[in-house]
C-alpha positions as CSV (number, residue, x, y, z in Angstrom):
1,M,-17.2,-62.4,-2.0
2,K,-16.4,-59.9,-4.7
3,K,-13.9,-57.2,-5.4
4,T,-15.2,-54.6,-7.9
5,I,-13.5,-51.6,-9.4
6,K,-15.5,-49.4,-11.8
7,N,-15.9,-45.8,-12.9
8,I,-13.4,-44.4,-10.4
9,F,-12.1,-40.8,-10.7
10,G,-10.6,-40.9,-14.2
11,F,-7.0,-40.5,-13.0
12,K,-3.6,-40.3,-14.7
13,A,-0.9,-42.3,-13.0
14,F,2.8,-42.3,-13.6
15,S,6.0,-43.4,-11.9
16,V,8.8,-41.1,-10.5
17,L,11.5,-42.6,-8.4
18,L,9.3,-45.6,-7.7
19,S,6.5,-43.2,-6.9
20,L,2.8,-43.4,-7.6
21,S,0.7,-40.3,-8.2
22,L,-2.8,-39.1,-8.8
23,L,-2.8,-35.6,-10.1
24,L,-6.0,-33.5,-9.7
25,G,-8.1,-31.1,-7.4
26,A,-7.7,-29.4,-3.9
27,L,-9.4,-29.4,-0.5
28,W,-8.3,-30.0,3.1
29,C,-9.7,-30.0,6.6
30,V,-8.9,-26.5,7.8
31,P,-12.3,-24.8,8.6
32,A,-11.7,-21.1,9.1
33,F,-8.1,-21.3,10.0
34,A,-6.7,-20.9,6.5
35,E,-9.2,-18.5,5.2
36,D,-8.5,-14.9,4.4
37,E,-10.0,-12.2,6.6
38,G,-13.4,-11.2,5.2
39,T,-15.5,-8.1,5.7
40,A,-16.5,-7.7,9.4
41,V,-20.1,-8.7,10.0
42,N,-21.9,-8.2,13.3
43,V,-18.9,-6.5,15.1
44,W,-19.2,-6.8,18.9
45,D,-20.9,-3.7,20.3
46,G,-19.3,-4.0,23.7
47,T,-22.3,-5.5,25.5
48,A,-23.1,-8.8,27.2
49,A,-25.6,-11.4,26.0
50,A,-28.5,-12.4,28.1
51,E,-28.3,-16.0,26.8
52,F,-26.3,-18.3,24.5
53,D,-27.6,-19.8,21.3
54,G,-28.3,-23.1,22.9
55,G,-26.8,-26.0,25.0
56,D,-26.8,-26.7,28.7
57,G,-23.1,-26.4,29.4
58,T,-22.5,-30.2,29.6
59,E,-19.8,-32.0,27.6
60,A,-22.5,-33.7,25.6
61,N,-24.3,-30.4,24.9
62,P,-22.0,-27.4,25.3
63,Y,-23.3,-23.8,25.3
64,K,-23.2,-22.4,21.8
65,I,-21.3,-19.1,21.1
66,S,-21.9,-17.3,17.8
67,N,-21.1,-13.6,18.5
68,G,-19.0,-11.2,20.5
69,S,-21.6,-10.6,23.2
70,Q,-21.9,-14.3,23.9
71,L,-18.2,-14.7,24.0
72,Y,-17.9,-11.7,26.4
73,T,-20.6,-13.3,28.7
74,M,-18.7,-16.6,28.7
75,V,-15.3,-15.2,29.5
76,K,-16.6,-12.6,32.0
77,S,-18.5,-15.3,33.9
78,G,-15.3,-17.3,34.6
79,G,-16.6,-20.4,32.8
80,N,-18.2,-22.0,35.8
81,S,-16.5,-25.3,34.9
82,A,-18.9,-25.6,32.0
83,Y,-18.4,-26.6,28.3
84,Y,-18.6,-24.1,25.4
85,E,-18.5,-24.3,21.6
86,I,-17.9,-21.5,19.2
87,T,-20.1,-21.9,16.1
88,E,-19.2,-18.8,14.0
89,D,-16.3,-16.5,13.3
90,I,-16.4,-13.5,15.7
91,Y,-15.3,-9.9,15.2
92,L,-14.4,-8.1,18.4
93,N,-13.4,-5.1,16.3
94,D,-13.7,-4.2,12.7
95,I,-10.2,-5.0,11.5
96,S,-10.5,-2.6,8.5
97,N,-10.9,0.4,10.9
98,E,-9.4,1.7,14.1
99,Y,-10.0,-0.6,17.1
100,T,-12.1,0.8,19.8
101,N,-13.5,-2.1,21.8
102,D,-11.0,-2.8,24.6
103,W,-11.6,-6.4,25.6
104,V,-9.5,-6.7,28.7
105,D,-10.8,-3.4,30.1
106,K,-14.3,-4.9,30.1
107,I,-13.4,-8.4,31.2
108,Y,-10.7,-8.2,33.9
109,D,-11.8,-6.3,37.0
110,S,-10.1,-8.2,39.8
111,D,-6.9,-10.2,40.5
112,S,-9.2,-13.0,41.8
113,Y,-10.5,-13.6,38.2
114,R,-10.1,-17.1,36.8
115,F,-11.6,-18.8,33.8
116,L,-12.4,-22.4,34.6
117,G,-14.3,-23.7,31.6
118,T,-13.6,-25.8,28.5
119,V,-13.8,-24.0,25.1
120,D,-13.8,-25.7,21.7
121,G,-13.4,-23.1,18.9
122,K,-14.3,-25.7,16.2
123,G,-11.8,-24.1,13.9
124,H,-13.4,-20.7,14.0
125,T,-11.6,-17.3,14.1
126,I,-11.8,-14.5,16.6
127,Y,-10.8,-11.3,14.8
128,G,-9.7,-7.9,16.3
129,L,-8.8,-8.8,19.9
130,Y,-7.7,-5.5,21.4
131,S,-6.4,-3.9,24.6
132,N,-4.6,-0.7,25.2
133,N,-4.9,-0.4,29.0
134,G,-3.0,1.3,31.8
135,N,-4.4,-0.5,34.8
136,K,-4.6,-4.3,34.0
137,N,-1.8,-6.7,34.8
138,R,-3.1,-9.8,32.9
139,I,-4.0,-9.3,29.3
140,G,-5.4,-11.9,26.8
141,L,-8.6,-13.4,25.4
142,F,-8.7,-15.1,28.8
143,P,-6.7,-12.9,31.2
144,Y,-6.2,-15.8,33.5
145,L,-6.8,-19.5,32.8
146,G,-7.3,-21.5,36.1
147,A,-7.3,-25.1,37.2
148,G,-8.9,-27.6,34.8
149,S,-9.5,-25.2,32.0
150,T,-9.1,-26.3,28.3
151,V,-8.9,-24.1,25.2
152,K,-8.7,-25.9,21.8
153,N,-9.3,-25.4,18.1
154,I,-9.3,-21.5,18.2
155,R,-7.7,-19.1,15.8
156,I,-7.0,-15.5,16.9
157,S,-6.2,-13.2,14.0
158,N,-5.3,-9.5,13.9
159,A,-4.9,-9.1,17.6
160,K,-3.5,-5.8,18.9
161,L,-2.5,-5.8,22.6
162,T,-0.4,-3.2,24.4
163,T,-0.1,-1.7,27.9
164,T,1.3,1.2,29.8
165,V,0.9,-0.3,33.3
166,N,3.6,0.8,35.7
167,G,4.6,-2.7,36.8
168,T,4.7,-6.3,35.8
169,V,2.3,-7.3,33.0
170,L,1.6,-10.8,31.8
171,M,0.3,-10.7,28.2
172,G,-0.7,-13.4,25.6
173,A,-3.3,-13.5,22.9
174,I,-4.8,-16.7,24.3
175,A,-4.1,-16.0,28.0
176,G,-2.0,-13.6,30.0
177,Q,-1.3,-16.3,32.6
178,I,-2.0,-20.0,33.3
179,G,-2.3,-21.0,36.9
180,G,-3.6,-24.0,38.8
181,T,-3.5,-27.7,37.8
182,N,-4.3,-29.6,34.6
183,V,-4.6,-26.8,32.0
184,T,-4.6,-27.7,28.3
185,I,-4.1,-25.6,25.2
186,S,-4.2,-27.5,21.9
187,N,-4.7,-26.9,18.2
188,C,-4.7,-23.1,18.5
189,L,-3.3,-20.5,16.1
190,V,-2.5,-16.8,16.5
191,D,-1.5,-14.9,13.4
192,S,-1.1,-11.3,12.2
193,A,-0.6,-10.4,15.9
194,E,0.9,-7.2,17.4
195,L,1.7,-7.5,21.1
196,A,3.8,-5.1,23.1
197,A,4.7,-4.9,26.8
198,N,6.1,-1.5,27.5
199,T,7.2,-1.9,31.1
200,T,10.4,-3.6,32.4
201,G,9.8,-7.0,34.1
202,S,6.8,-7.9,32.0
203,T,6.2,-11.0,29.8
204,V,4.7,-10.9,26.3
205,G,3.8,-14.2,24.7
206,G,2.2,-14.9,21.3
207,L,-0.1,-17.4,23.0
208,I,0.6,-17.4,26.7
209,G,2.4,-14.8,28.8
210,N,3.2,-16.8,31.9
211,T,2.7,-20.3,33.2
212,A,2.5,-20.8,37.0
213,G,0.9,-24.1,37.9
214,K,1.2,-27.9,37.6
215,V,0.6,-30.3,34.7
216,I,0.2,-27.7,31.9
217,S,0.1,-28.9,28.2
218,I,0.5,-26.6,25.2
219,T,0.6,-28.6,22.0
220,N,-0.1,-28.3,18.2
221,C,-0.1,-24.5,18.2
222,G,1.3,-21.8,16.0
223,F,2.2,-18.1,16.2
224,S,3.1,-15.5,13.6
225,G,3.4,-11.8,14.3
226,T,5.4,-9.3,16.2
227,L,6.3,-9.1,19.9
228,K,7.8,-6.1,21.5
229,K,9.3,-5.9,25.0
230,A,10.8,-3.2,27.2
231,G,14.5,-4.2,27.0
232,A,16.3,-6.3,29.7
233,E,14.4,-8.4,32.2
234,T,11.4,-8.5,30.0
235,Y,10.5,-11.8,28.3
236,A,9.0,-12.4,24.9
237,G,8.2,-15.8,23.4
238,G,6.0,-16.9,20.5
239,I,4.3,-19.7,22.4
240,V,5.1,-19.0,26.1
241,A,7.1,-16.0,27.3
242,N,8.1,-17.2,30.8
243,T,7.4,-19.8,33.5
244,S,7.3,-19.0,37.2
245,T,9.6,-20.8,39.6
246,G,7.6,-23.6,41.3
247,T,5.7,-24.6,38.2
248,V,5.7,-28.4,37.7
249,N,5.3,-30.6,34.6
250,V,4.9,-28.2,31.7
251,T,5.0,-29.6,28.2
252,I,5.2,-27.3,25.2
253,S,5.4,-29.4,22.0
254,N,4.6,-29.9,18.3
255,S,4.4,-26.1,17.7
256,Y,6.0,-23.3,15.8
257,S,6.6,-19.6,16.1
258,I,7.3,-17.0,13.3
259,G,8.7,-13.7,14.4
260,A,9.8,-14.7,17.9
261,F,11.6,-17.6,19.6
262,P,8.9,-20.0,20.9
263,V,9.9,-20.1,24.6
264,E,11.9,-17.4,26.4
265,A,12.0,-18.8,29.8
266,P,15.3,-19.1,31.7
267,N,13.5,-20.0,34.9
268,A,12.2,-23.1,33.2
269,T,15.6,-24.7,33.2
270,N,15.3,-25.5,36.9
271,I,11.6,-26.5,36.8
272,Q,10.7,-30.1,37.5
273,G,9.3,-31.9,34.4
274,Y,9.7,-29.0,32.0
275,K,9.7,-30.3,28.4
276,C,10.1,-28.4,25.1
277,Q,10.0,-30.7,22.2
278,K,9.2,-30.6,18.4
279,L,9.3,-26.8,18.3
280,Y,10.3,-24.7,15.2
281,S,11.1,-21.0,14.8
282,D,12.6,-18.6,12.4
283,K,14.3,-16.7,15.4
284,T,17.1,-17.7,17.8
285,S,16.6,-17.0,21.5
286,D,17.7,-13.7,22.9
287,C,16.4,-14.4,26.4
288,I,19.9,-14.0,27.9
289,T,20.0,-10.3,26.9
290,G,20.6,-8.4,30.1
291,Y,21.4,-11.5,32.1
292,T,25.2,-11.6,31.8
293,S,25.5,-13.7,35.0
294,Y,23.8,-16.7,33.4
295,P,26.2,-19.6,32.9
296,D,26.9,-21.0,29.5
297,W,25.0,-24.3,30.2
298,L,21.8,-22.4,30.8
299,K,22.2,-20.4,27.6
300,T,22.8,-23.6,25.6
301,R,19.7,-25.3,27.1
302,V,17.4,-22.3,26.4
303,T,18.6,-21.9,22.8
304,A,18.1,-25.6,22.1
305,Y,14.4,-25.4,22.9
306,A,13.6,-25.1,19.1
307,K,15.0,-26.0,15.7
308,V,15.6,-22.8,13.8
309,L,14.4,-22.7,10.2
310,S,13.8,-19.8,7.8
311,A,10.3,-18.5,7.3
312,D,10.5,-19.8,3.7
313,E,11.3,-23.3,4.9
314,M,8.1,-23.3,7.0
315,T,5.9,-22.0,4.1
316,G,3.7,-24.0,1.8
317,A,4.9,-27.4,0.7
318,N,8.4,-26.6,2.1
319,A,7.0,-27.1,5.6
320,K,6.5,-30.8,4.9
321,V,10.2,-31.3,4.1
322,S,11.6,-29.0,6.8
323,M,9.3,-29.6,9.8
324,T,9.8,-33.4,9.9
325,A,8.4,-33.8,13.4
326,F,4.9,-32.6,12.3
327,D,2.3,-35.1,11.1
328,F,0.8,-33.4,8.0
329,Y,-2.0,-35.9,7.6
330,T,-3.5,-36.1,11.1
331,T,-2.4,-33.0,13.0
332,W,-1.1,-30.3,10.6
333,Q,-2.0,-29.0,7.2
334,A,0.4,-27.3,4.9
335,V,-1.1,-24.2,3.4
336,E,-0.1,-22.9,0.0
337,N,1.9,-19.6,0.4
338,G,1.2,-19.7,4.1
339,Y,2.5,-21.3,7.4
340,P,1.2,-24.6,8.7
341,V,-2.3,-24.7,10.2
342,P,-3.3,-27.1,13.1
343,R,-6.2,-29.3,12.1
344,T,-9.2,-29.2,14.5
345,T,-9.3,-32.3,16.7
346,D,-12.5,-33.6,15.1
347,C,-11.1,-33.1,11.6
348,A,-11.0,-36.8,10.7
349,E,-14.5,-37.7,11.9
350,Y,-17.0,-38.7,9.3
351,T,-20.6,-37.7,9.0
352,G,-23.2,-40.3,8.1
353,E,-23.9,-43.7,9.5
354,G,-21.9,-46.0,7.2
355,T,-25.0,-47.6,5.7
356,K,-26.0,-48.0,2.1
357,E,-28.8,-45.4,2.6
358,N,-26.6,-43.0,4.6
359,P,-23.0,-43.7,3.8
360,Y,-20.0,-42.1,5.7
361,V,-19.1,-38.8,3.8
362,I,-15.4,-38.2,3.1
363,S,-14.7,-34.5,2.3
364,T,-11.1,-34.0,3.6
365,D,-7.7,-35.6,3.3
366,A,-7.7,-36.3,7.0
367,Q,-10.9,-38.3,6.7
368,L,-9.6,-40.2,3.7
369,Y,-6.4,-41.0,5.6
370,A,-8.4,-42.2,8.5
371,L,-10.5,-44.4,6.2
372,V,-7.5,-46.0,4.5
373,N,-6.1,-46.9,8.0
374,D,-9.4,-48.1,9.3
375,T,-9.4,-51.9,10.2
376,E,-13.2,-52.2,10.4
377,T,-14.6,-51.3,6.9
378,F,-16.3,-54.6,6.0
379,G,-20.0,-54.0,5.1
380,R,-19.7,-50.2,5.5
381,Y,-20.4,-47.6,2.8
382,Y,-18.4,-44.5,2.1
383,E,-18.6,-41.7,-0.5
384,L,-16.6,-38.7,-1.6
385,A,-18.2,-35.2,-1.3
386,N,-15.7,-33.2,-3.3
387,D,-12.2,-33.3,-4.8
388,I,-9.4,-33.9,-2.4
389,A,-5.7,-32.9,-2.7
390,L,-3.2,-35.0,-0.8
391,N,-0.3,-32.8,-1.9
392,F,0.3,-29.6,-3.8
393,T,0.9,-30.5,-7.5
394,D,1.3,-27.1,-9.1
395,T,5.1,-27.4,-9.7
396,E,6.9,-29.8,-12.0
397,A,8.9,-31.4,-9.2
398,W,6.1,-31.3,-6.6
399,Y,7.0,-34.8,-5.4
400,N,10.2,-33.5,-3.8
401,T,8.1,-31.9,-1.1
402,A,5.2,-34.4,-1.0
403,S,3.9,-36.3,2.0
404,Q,4.0,-40.1,1.8
405,W,0.7,-41.9,1.5
406,V,-0.2,-45.1,3.3
407,T,1.5,-48.3,2.3
408,A,1.1,-51.9,3.3
409,A,4.0,-53.9,4.8
410,N,2.0,-57.2,4.9
411,Y,-1.3,-58.7,3.9
412,D,-2.8,-58.1,7.4
413,S,-2.4,-54.3,7.3
414,V,-4.6,-51.6,5.7
415,V,-7.0,-53.9,3.9
416,F,-10.1,-52.2,2.6
417,K,-13.2,-54.4,2.6
418,G,-16.0,-51.8,2.3
419,N,-18.0,-50.0,-0.4
420,F,-16.4,-46.8,-1.7
421,D,-18.1,-44.4,-4.2
422,G,-16.0,-41.6,-5.6
423,K,-19.1,-39.9,-7.0
424,G,-17.0,-38.7,-10.0
425,Y,-14.7,-36.6,-7.8
426,T,-10.9,-36.7,-8.1
427,V,-8.1,-37.3,-5.6
428,S,-4.8,-35.6,-6.5
429,G,-1.2,-35.7,-5.3
430,L,-1.1,-39.3,-4.1
431,Y,2.6,-40.0,-3.5
432,V,4.5,-43.2,-2.5
433,N,8.3,-43.6,-2.5
434,A,8.4,-47.3,-2.2
435,N,11.2,-49.3,-0.5
436,Q,11.9,-52.9,0.2
437,N,9.6,-53.0,3.2
438,V,6.5,-52.0,1.1
439,L,4.4,-54.9,-0.1
440,A,1.6,-52.8,-1.7
441,A,0.9,-49.2,-2.5
442,G,-2.1,-47.3,-3.9
443,L,-5.0,-45.1,-2.7
444,F,-6.2,-48.3,-1.0
445,P,-3.0,-50.4,-0.7
446,I,-4.9,-53.7,-0.4
447,L,-8.5,-54.5,-1.4
448,G,-9.9,-57.4,0.6
449,S,-12.9,-59.6,0.2
450,G,-16.1,-57.6,-0.3
451,A,-14.4,-54.4,-1.5
452,V,-16.3,-52.4,-4.0
453,I,-14.7,-49.2,-5.5
454,S,-16.9,-47.2,-7.9
């Protein structure tokens, strides 16, 4: 069997602190999440759609959602335990003008409303979510998420939610309230948001207003924006504002909040199975304001829910250094001059069949990372589709904030045995800070029998 290396990339390698580097291009797997807001096209006209773009609502063939009318029909229907997939960015309002389409006013007409479906945003963005209502007590893209519901891979940008209800309001950009059993929120992002609950006793959450159920998971999510509350006994949290007594097994993890503490939920300290872990924020908790009777142990527990960093420490390449609990190759992507972005859950999946005629196509750092860690590459074919940046390399000391690439500790690990064609593209920012436990390092740490790199 042969090992062949020819015509690959044209790279410049050098050593820094026992480091290996390839310095060139830029691309990552963040579909619409990291893109700037564009000109609104096909702004929702406030009506319902008669049908979806396709699909039959099964897990294998979800209903396809491409515009505001279809999104409205999906949410208004309650989901019917079906599967849905968003295929385009959606504008509920023109974000360059005054918002007029009140989403919640049209969606939520009964306290019995529940959304019970599974929605995969596929990394697309919903712009201009808006509500300014005086008679709805649950406010969000989904006013109420019920048992078995799942929301993933959705970005909500430029949301404006407020209320003048005379009573308790539960508000969050993703959902006003979560109830029931087995509800999952993952890989979601809310940014440039303005949310305000103007009545005492309300909850305003960047993602979720209130949780009231069993086995609820919120993971790999981010929030940046402003939350306003009506003084004492009103909760505000970037990920979740509050959790009702009686809720069981809530996990909020691997997430961050800019502009508000992630979880402002004193009740949660007495809830069975409540876990807050791997959370980051630029704010400390003020949930004890107005609750002078709360003991010191409770105040200590609530304020320990998240590690506090500056916004700058969570920006760009700095995030890789400061947010050490985040995996920046498989789950998160650092964004130049921006906050981290959750990768979509299918980010590392290849297209193609792995044959010579139809090779697997590698277009993102997550896919390249998955390939190098793959233990079944013999006889398979792979090719690059574009330049790929593994780290930002625009500063002289870029390696100080770089993510470590894959290394081999022994001859049985990360051995590439397939056929890889770089197609003349470049891979930049490859970084390894080797130690005594590293046997081999490189783009492919070990090439095995049959490997062909070209």
